C-alpha positions as a Markdown table, in Angstrom:
| # | Residue | x | y | z |
|---|---|---|---|---|
| 1 | Unk | 0.0 | 0.0 | 0.0 |
| 2 | Unk | 1.3 | 3.4 | -0.9 |
| 3 | Unk | 0.6 | 6.3 | 1.5 |
| 4 | Unk | 0.6 | 9.8 | 0.3 |
| 5 | Unk | 2.5 | 12.0 | 2.6 |
| 6 | Unk | 0.9 | 15.1 | 1.1 |
| 7 | Unk | -2.5 | 14.1 | 2.5 |
| 8 | Unk | -4.3 | 17.0 | 4.2 |
| 9 | Unk | -6.5 | 16.5 | 7.3 |
| 10 | Unk | -8.0 | 20.0 | 7.3 |
| 11 | Unk | -10.2 | 21.6 | 4.6 |
| 12 | Unk | -9.1 | 25.1 | 3.6 |
| 13 | Unk | -11.2 | 27.8 | 2.0 |
| 14 | Unk | -9.5 | 29.4 | -1.0 |
| 15 | Unk | -9.7 | 33.2 | -0.7 |
| 16 | Unk | -8.3 | 36.2 | -2.4 |
| 17 | Unk | -5.4 | 37.8 | -0.7 |
| 18 | Unk | -7.0 | 41.2 | -0.4 |
| 19 | Unk | -10.0 | 39.7 | 1.4 |
| 20 | Unk | -7.6 | 38.1 | 3.9 |
| 21 | Unk | -5.8 | 41.4 | 4.6 |
| 22 | Unk | -8.3 | 44.2 | 3.9 |
| 23 | Unk | -6.2 | 46.8 | 5.8 |
| 24 | Unk | -3.1 | 46.2 | 3.8 |
| 25 | Unk | -2.1 | 47.5 | 0.4 |
| 26 | Unk | -1.7 | 44.4 | -1.7 |
| 27 | Unk | -0.3 | 44.8 | -5.3 |
| 28 | Unk | -1.5 | 41.5 | -6.8 |
| 29 | Unk | -4.9 | 40.1 | -5.8 |
| 30 | Unk | -4.7 | 36.4 | -6.3 |
| 31 | Unk | -6.3 | 33.3 | -4.8 |
| 32 | Unk | -4.2 | 31.7 | -2.0 |
| 33 | Unk | -3.5 | 28.0 | -2.4 |
| 34 | Unk | -2.1 | 27.3 | 1.1 |
| 35 | Unk | -0.2 | 28.5 | 4.2 |
| 36 | Unk | 3.2 | 26.9 | 4.4 |
| 37 | Unk | 6.6 | 27.2 | 6.0 |
| 38 | Unk | 9.3 | 29.2 | 4.3 |
| 39 | Unk | 11.1 | 26.2 | 3.0 |
| 40 | Unk | 8.1 | 24.5 | 1.3 |
| 41 | Unk | 5.9 | 27.5 | 0.3 |
| 42 | Unk | 5.5 | 28.0 | -3.4 |
| 43 | Unk | 3.7 | 30.2 | -5.9 |
| 44 | Unk | 0.3 | 31.5 | -4.6 |
| 45 | Unk | 1.2 | 30.4 | -1.1 |
| 46 | Unk | 1.5 | 32.5 | 2.1 |
| 47 | Unk | 4.4 | 32.0 | 4.5 |
| 48 | Unk | 5.6 | 33.7 | 7.6 |
| 49 | Unk | 9.0 | 34.9 | 8.9 |
| 50 | Unk | 9.3 | 35.9 | 12.5 |
| 51 | Unk | 13.0 | 35.3 | 13.6 |
| 52 | Unk | 16.5 | 35.9 | 12.2 |
| 53 | Unk | 17.2 | 32.3 | 13.0 |
| 54 | Unk | 15.5 | 31.4 | 9.7 |
| 55 | Unk | 17.2 | 34.1 | 7.6 |
| 56 | Unk | 18.7 | 31.5 | 5.2 |
| 57 | Unk | 15.2 | 30.0 | 4.6 |
| 58 | Unk | 13.7 | 33.5 | 4.1 |
| 59 | Unk | 16.3 | 34.3 | 1.5 |
| 60 | Unk | 15.3 | 31.4 | -0.7 |
| 61 | Unk | 11.6 | 31.1 | -0.1 |
| 62 | Unk | 9.4 | 30.7 | -3.2 |
| 63 | Unk | 6.2 | 32.0 | -1.5 |
| 64 | Unk | 4.1 | 34.8 | -3.2 |
| 65 | Unk | 3.4 | 36.5 | 0.1 |
| 66 | Unk | 5.0 | 36.6 | 3.5 |
| 67 | Unk | 3.8 | 37.9 | 6.9 |
| 68 | Unk | 6.7 | 39.6 | 8.6 |
| 69 | Unk | 8.0 | 42.7 | 10.3 |
| 70 | Unk | 9.6 | 45.8 | 8.9 |
| 71 | Unk | 13.0 | 44.8 | 10.4 |
| 72 | Unk | 12.9 | 41.3 | 8.9 |
| 73 | Unk | 11.5 | 42.2 | 5.5 |
| 74 | Unk | 14.8 | 42.9 | 3.8 |
| 75 | Unk | 15.8 | 39.3 | 4.2 |
| 76 | Unk | 13.1 | 38.2 | 1.8 |
| 77 | Unk | 13.5 | 38.0 | -2.0 |
| 78 | Unk | 12.1 | 40.8 | -4.1 |
| 79 | Unk | 9.6 | 38.5 | -5.7 |
| 80 | Unk | 7.9 | 38.0 | -2.3 |
| 81 | Unk | 5.2 | 40.6 | -1.5 |
| 82 | Unk | 5.7 | 41.5 | 2.2 |
| 83 | Unk | 2.7 | 41.8 | 4.5 |
| 84 | Unk | 4.1 | 44.0 | 7.3 |
| 85 | Unk | 2.7 | 43.5 | 10.8 |
| 86 | Unk | 3.7 | 44.1 | 14.5 |
| 87 | Unk | 3.2 | 40.5 | 15.7 |
| 88 | Unk | 3.8 | 37.8 | 13.1 |
| 89 | Unk | 2.5 | 34.9 | 15.1 |
| 90 | Unk | -0.7 | 36.7 | 16.1 |
| 91 | Unk | -1.5 | 37.6 | 12.5 |
| 92 | Unk | -0.7 | 34.0 | 11.5 |
| 93 | Unk | -3.2 | 32.7 | 14.0 |
| 94 | Unk | -5.9 | 35.1 | 12.8 |
| 95 | Unk | -5.2 | 34.1 | 9.2 |
| 96 | Unk | -5.5 | 30.4 | 10.0 |
| 97 | Unk | -8.8 | 30.9 | 11.6 |
| 98 | Unk | -10.1 | 32.6 | 8.5 |
| 99 | Unk | -8.9 | 29.9 | 6.1 |
| 100 | Unk | -9.2 | 26.6 | 8.1 |
| 101 | Unk | -12.2 | 25.4 | 10.0 |
| 102 | Unk | -11.9 | 23.9 | 13.6 |
| 103 | Unk | -8.1 | 23.5 | 13.7 |
| 104 | Unk | -7.7 | 25.3 | 17.0 |
| 105 | Unk | -9.8 | 22.7 | 19.0 |
| 106 | Unk | -9.7 | 18.9 | 18.7 |
| 107 | Unk | -13.4 | 18.2 | 18.4 |
| 108 | Unk | -14.4 | 14.5 | 18.9 |
| 109 | Unk | -14.7 | 12.6 | 15.7 |
| 110 | Unk | -18.4 | 11.8 | 15.3 |
| 111 | Unk | -17.8 | 9.5 | 12.4 |
| 112 | Unk | -16.3 | 6.8 | 14.7 |
| 113 | Unk | -17.8 | 3.3 | 14.3 |
| 114 | Unk | -16.8 | -0.3 | 15.0 |
| 115 | Unk | -14.7 | -1.5 | 12.0 |
| 116 | Unk | -16.4 | -3.3 | 9.1 |
| 117 | Unk | -14.0 | -6.2 | 9.0 |
| 118 | Unk | -14.6 | -7.1 | 5.3 |
| 119 | Unk | -13.3 | -3.6 | 4.5 |
| 120 | Unk | -9.9 | -4.3 | 6.2 |
| 121 | Unk | -8.4 | -7.4 | 4.6 |
| 122 | Unk | -6.2 | -9.4 | 6.8 |
| 123 | Unk | -6.4 | -6.9 | 9.7 |
| 124 | Unk | -7.1 | -8.2 | 13.2 |
| 125 | Unk | -9.1 | -6.1 | 15.7 |
| 126 | Unk | -9.4 | -6.4 | 19.5 |
| 127 | Unk | -12.5 | -5.5 | 21.4 |
| 128 | Unk | -14.2 | -2.1 | 21.3 |
| 129 | Unk | -12.1 | -0.6 | 18.5 |
| 130 | Unk | -13.5 | 2.5 | 16.8 |
| 131 | Unk | -12.6 | 3.6 | 13.3 |
| 132 | Unk | -13.4 | 7.0 | 11.6 |
| 133 | Unk | -14.4 | 7.7 | 8.1 |
| 134 | Unk | -11.9 | 7.1 | 5.2 |
| 135 | Unk | -9.3 | 5.3 | 7.5 |
| 136 | Unk | -6.8 | 3.1 | 5.6 |
| 137 | Unk | -5.2 | 0.1 | 7.3 |
| 138 | Unk | -2.7 | -2.1 | 5.5 |
| 139 | Unk | -2.7 | -5.9 | 5.4 |
| 140 | Unk | -1.5 | -8.0 | 8.3 |
| 141 | Unk | -1.8 | -5.2 | 10.8 |
| 142 | Unk | -3.2 | -5.7 | 14.4 |
| 143 | Unk | -5.2 | -3.1 | 16.3 |
| 144 | Unk | -5.5 | -3.6 | 20.1 |
| 145 | Unk | -8.6 | -3.3 | 22.2 |
| 146 | Unk | -10.2 | 0.1 | 23.0 |
| 147 | Unk | -8.1 | 1.9 | 20.4 |
| 148 | Unk | -9.5 | 4.8 | 18.4 |
| 149 | Unk | -8.3 | 5.6 | 14.9 |
| 150 | Unk | -9.9 | 8.9 | 13.7 |
| 151 | Unk | -11.0 | 9.9 | 10.2 |
| 152 | Unk | -8.5 | 10.0 | 7.3 |
| 153 | Unk | -5.7 | 8.3 | 9.2 |
| 154 | Unk | -3.5 | 6.0 | 7.2 |
| 155 | Unk | -1.7 | 3.0 | 8.7 |
| 156 | Unk | 0.6 | 0.8 | 6.6 |
| 157 | Unk | 1.2 | -3.0 | 6.4 |
| 158 | Unk | 2.4 | -5.2 | 9.2 |
| 159 | Unk | 1.8 | -2.6 | 11.9 |
| 160 | Unk | 1.1 | -3.4 | 15.5 |
| 161 | Unk | -1.1 | -0.8 | 17.3 |
| 162 | Unk | -1.6 | -1.5 | 21.0 |
| 163 | Unk | -4.6 | -1.1 | 23.3 |
| 164 | Unk | -6.0 | 2.3 | 24.5 |
| 165 | Unk | -4.2 | 4.2 | 21.7 |
| 166 | Unk | -5.7 | 7.3 | 20.0 |
| 167 | Unk | -4.5 | 8.3 | 16.6 |
| 168 | Unk | -5.6 | 11.3 | 14.6 |
| 169 | Unk | -4.2 | 13.5 | 11.8 |
| 170 | Unk | -1.4 | 11.0 | 11.1 |
| 171 | Unk | 0.2 | 8.9 | 8.4 |
| 172 | Unk | 1.9 | 5.8 | 9.7 |
| 173 | Unk | 4.0 | 3.7 | 7.3 |
| 174 | Unk | 4.9 | 0.0 | 7.3 |
| 175 | Unk | 6.0 | -2.3 | 10.1 |
| 176 | Unk | 5.5 | 0.3 | 12.8 |
| 177 | Unk | 4.9 | -0.8 | 16.4 |
| 178 | Unk | 2.9 | 1.6 | 18.7 |
| 179 | Unk | 2.5 | 0.2 | 22.2 |
| 180 | Unk | -0.3 | 0.7 | 24.7 |
| 181 | Unk | -1.6 | 4.1 | 25.8 |
| 182 | Unk | -0.1 | 6.4 | 23.1 |
| 183 | Unk | -1.7 | 9.7 | 21.9 |
| 184 | Unk | -0.6 | 10.6 | 18.4 |
| 185 | Unk | -1.7 | 13.6 | 16.2 |
| 186 | Unk | -3.4 | 15.8 | 18.7 |
| 187 | Unk | -3.1 | 19.6 | 18.7 |
| 188 | Unk | 0.2 | 20.9 | 20.1 |
| 189 | Unk | 0.8 | 23.7 | 22.6 |
| 190 | Unk | 0.8 | 27.1 | 21.0 |
| 191 | Unk | -0.9 | 30.4 | 21.9 |
| 192 | Unk | -0.3 | 34.2 | 21.8 |
| 193 | Unk | -0.6 | 35.8 | 25.2 |
| 194 | Unk | -3.3 | 38.5 | 25.1 |
| 195 | Unk | -4.5 | 40.9 | 27.9 |
| 196 | Unk | -8.1 | 39.7 | 27.7 |
| 197 | Unk | -7.9 | 36.2 | 26.2 |
| 198 | Unk | -5.0 | 34.1 | 25.0 |
| 199 | Unk | -5.2 | 33.4 | 21.2 |
| 200 | Unk | -4.7 | 29.8 | 20.3 |
| 201 | Unk | -2.6 | 29.0 | 17.2 |
| 202 | Unk | -4.5 | 26.5 | 15.0 |
| 203 | Unk | -2.5 | 23.3 | 14.1 |
| 204 | Unk | -3.0 | 22.3 | 10.5 |
| 205 | Unk | -0.1 | 19.9 | 10.2 |
| 206 | Unk | 0.1 | 16.2 | 10.7 |
| 207 | Unk | 2.3 | 13.4 | 12.2 |
| 208 | Unk | 4.3 | 11.2 | 9.8 |
| 209 | Unk | 5.8 | 8.0 | 11.3 |
| 210 | Unk | 8.1 | 6.2 | 8.9 |
| 211 | Unk | 8.9 | 2.5 | 8.4 |
| 212 | Unk | 10.1 | 0.3 | 11.3 |
| 213 | Unk | 9.6 | 2.8 | 14.1 |
| 214 | Unk | 8.7 | 1.6 | 17.5 |
| 215 | Unk | 7.0 | 3.8 | 20.1 |
| 216 | Unk | 6.7 | 2.4 | 23.6 |
| 217 | Unk | 3.9 | 3.0 | 26.1 |
| 218 | Unk | 2.2 | 6.3 | 27.0 |
| 219 | Unk | 4.1 | 8.7 | 24.6 |
| 220 | Unk | 2.5 | 11.9 | 23.2 |
| 221 | Unk | 3.3 | 13.0 | 19.7 |
| 222 | Unk | 1.7 | 16.4 | 18.7 |
| 223 | Unk | 0.9 | 17.2 | 15.1 |
| 224 | Unk | 2.6 | 20.1 | 13.3 |
| 225 | Unk | 1.3 | 23.6 | 13.5 |
| 226 | Unk | 2.0 | 24.7 | 9.9 |
| 227 | Unk | 4.7 | 22.1 | 9.2 |
| 228 | Unk | 4.6 | 18.3 | 10.0 |
| 229 | Unk | 5.9 | 16.4 | 13.0 |
| 230 | Unk | 8.1 | 13.5 | 11.6 |
| 231 | Unk | 9.7 | 10.4 | 13.1 |
| 232 | Unk | 12.4 | 8.9 | 10.9 |
| 233 | Unk | 12.8 | 5.3 | 9.9 |
| 234 | Unk | 14.0 | 2.7 | 12.4 |
| 235 | Unk | 13.8 | 5.1 | 15.4 |
| 236 | Unk | 12.8 | 3.9 | 18.8 |
| 237 | Unk | 11.0 | 6.0 | 21.5 |
| 238 | Unk | 10.9 | 4.6 | 25.0 |
| 239 | Unk | 8.0 | 5.1 | 27.5 |
| 240 | Unk | 6.5 | 8.6 | 28.2 |
| 241 | Unk | 8.4 | 10.6 | 25.6 |
| 242 | Unk | 6.8 | 13.8 | 24.5 |
| 243 | Unk | 7.3 | 15.1 | 20.9 |
| 244 | Unk | 6.0 | 18.6 | 20.4 |
| 245 | Unk | 4.7 | 20.2 | 17.2 |
| 246 | Unk | 6.9 | 20.4 | 14.1 |
| 247 | Unk | 9.7 | 18.3 | 15.6 |
| 248 | Unk | 11.6 | 16.2 | 13.2 |
| 249 | Unk | 13.5 | 13.2 | 14.5 |
| 250 | Unk | 15.9 | 11.4 | 12.1 |
| 251 | Unk | 16.6 | 7.8 | 11.3 |
| 252 | Unk | 18.0 | 5.1 | 13.7 |
| 253 | Unk | 17.6 | 7.2 | 16.8 |
| 254 | Unk | 17.3 | 5.8 | 20.3 |
| 255 | Unk | 15.3 | 8.0 | 22.7 |
| 256 | Unk | 15.1 | 6.9 | 26.4 |
| 257 | Unk | 12.1 | 7.3 | 28.7 |
| 258 | Unk | 10.7 | 10.7 | 29.7 |
| 259 | Unk | 12.6 | 12.7 | 27.1 |
| 260 | Unk | 10.9 | 15.9 | 26.1 |
| 261 | Unk | 11.3 | 17.7 | 22.7 |
| 262 | Unk | 10.0 | 21.3 | 22.5 |
| 263 | Unk | 8.5 | 22.6 | 19.3 |
| 264 | Unk | 10.3 | 22.8 | 15.9 |
| 265 | Unk | 13.6 | 21.2 | 16.9 |
| 266 | Unk | 15.3 | 19.1 | 14.3 |
| 267 | Unk | 17.1 | 15.9 | 15.4 |
| 268 | Unk | 19.7 | 14.2 | 13.1 |
| 269 | Unk | 20.3 | 10.5 | 12.3 |
| 270 | Unk | 21.8 | 8.0 | 14.8 |
| 271 | Unk | 21.1 | 10.2 | 17.8 |
| 272 | Unk | 21.0 | 8.7 | 21.3 |
| 273 | Unk | 19.3 | 10.6 | 24.2 |
| 274 | Unk | 19.3 | 9.4 | 27.8 |
| 275 | Unk | 16.3 | 9.4 | 30.0 |
| 276 | Unk | 14.7 | 12.6 | 31.3 |
| 277 | Unk | 16.7 | 14.9 | 29.0 |
| 278 | Unk | 15.0 | 18.0 | 27.6 |
| 279 | Unk | 15.6 | 19.5 | 24.2 |
| 280 | Unk | 14.6 | 23.2 | 23.9 |
| 281 | Unk | 12.6 | 24.5 | 20.9 |
| 282 | Unk | 13.9 | 25.5 | 17.5 |
| 283 | Unk | 17.2 | 23.7 | 17.9 |
| 284 | Unk | 19.3 | 21.6 | 15.5 |
| 285 | Unk | 20.9 | 18.5 | 16.8 |
| 286 | Unk | 23.4 | 17.0 | 14.4 |
| 287 | Unk | 24.0 | 13.4 | 13.3 |
| 288 | Unk | 25.7 | 10.8 | 15.5 |
| 289 | Unk | 25.1 | 12.8 | 18.7 |
| 290 | Unk | 24.9 | 11.4 | 22.2 |
| 291 | Unk | 23.0 | 13.3 | 24.9 |
| 292 | Unk | 23.4 | 12.2 | 28.5 |
| 293 | Unk | 20.4 | 11.4 | 30.7 |
| 294 | Unk | 18.9 | 14.4 | 32.6 |
| 295 | Unk | 20.6 | 16.9 | 30.4 |
| 296 | Unk | 19.0 | 20.2 | 29.3 |
| 297 | Unk | 19.9 | 21.1 | 25.7 |
| 298 | Unk | 19.5 | 24.9 | 25.1 |
| 299 | Unk | 21.6 | 25.4 | 22.0 |
| 300 | Unk | 22.4 | 23.7 | 18.8 |
| 301 | Unk | 24.7 | 20.6 | 18.9 |
| 302 | Unk | 27.0 | 19.8 | 16.0 |
| 303 | Unk | 27.6 | 16.3 | 14.4 |
| 304 | Unk | 29.4 | 13.6 | 16.3 |
| 305 | Unk | 29.3 | 15.3 | 19.7 |
| 306 | Unk | 28.7 | 13.9 | 23.2 |
| 307 | Unk | 27.1 | 16.3 | 25.6 |
| 308 | Unk | 25.7 | 16.2 | 29.1 |
| 309 | Unk | 24.6 | 18.5 | 31.9 |
| 310 | Unk | 22.4 | 21.6 | 32.3 |
| 311 | Unk | 23.0 | 23.5 | 30.2 |
| 312 | Unk | 24.4 | 20.6 | 28.2 |
| 313 | Unk | 28.2 | 20.9 | 27.4 |
| 314 | Unk | 30.7 | 18.6 | 25.8 |
| 315 | Unk | 31.2 | 15.5 | 28.0 |
| 316 | Unk | 34.9 | 16.2 | 28.7 |
| 317 | Unk | 33.9 | 19.7 | 30.0 |
| 318 | Unk | 31.1 | 18.2 | 32.1 |
| 319 | Unk | 33.4 | 15.7 | 33.7 |
| 320 | Unk | 36.1 | 18.4 | 34.3 |
| 321 | Unk | 33.6 | 20.7 | 36.0 |
| 322 | Unk | 32.1 | 17.9 | 38.2 |
| 323 | Unk | 35.1 | 16.2 | 39.6 |
């Protein structure tokens, strides 16, 4: 079975750019296709740029429009029409609410029903399983008791899904093991503080879990906000790991229990992380990195490094400072 990674879980309304930003002077009034990150936005898409950390991506974006500030706007190509605002993330949240329905609250899936077994060839189901509309499950997969698979989710061949699992807004590839009690694809944590009421940022991304991944019990994997949350091939997550929105974990990684990844961090291949370590948001962790248990990583880590401590430093420096 082939699974399309471009699958969308939220229906967007196509609107003209001037209708979306009536208080801004827009040169070319075109219909907007989608809202995407700097790196993947294309013609007739809107993107956003809110931090110098992403200057290189801003320089090369192919988006037609970008929500940004006056100070950041010179980093964008001339071909991109700038929509200048004071607070980029606030304006992004307002825009998402205009285009996407119901992405800021995870409403219950009212299409859930017991599986029609003739529809799922060679799939075994435990007791009290509920399946949403348009769910795909590959041959020789097993779904444990009391598990809920919400509408439009795709699960590949030879997968083992444990009991008391909830999966939504996700694409799961072949030979994946998801043990008991996991929550996958729910809305992540994101809001704009406001004097009267905090503004929630809708989450329109998804979770993609690649081949041969194993996820132990009681982990939480949030879907992406604008981008996707991705777990790479042959990666293992131990019990009670939390993966926040937009995190990308590479291939062949070993993540021990109670590790937490804050939003939008990128983890390389062959990375090992000890129990109860924390990875701050918007970081890059290189390939072949080892992070000691209980560490707090607050800055980027290059390839082939071994770090430990809080804040995490090279292992030799940690040992030197803690004789």
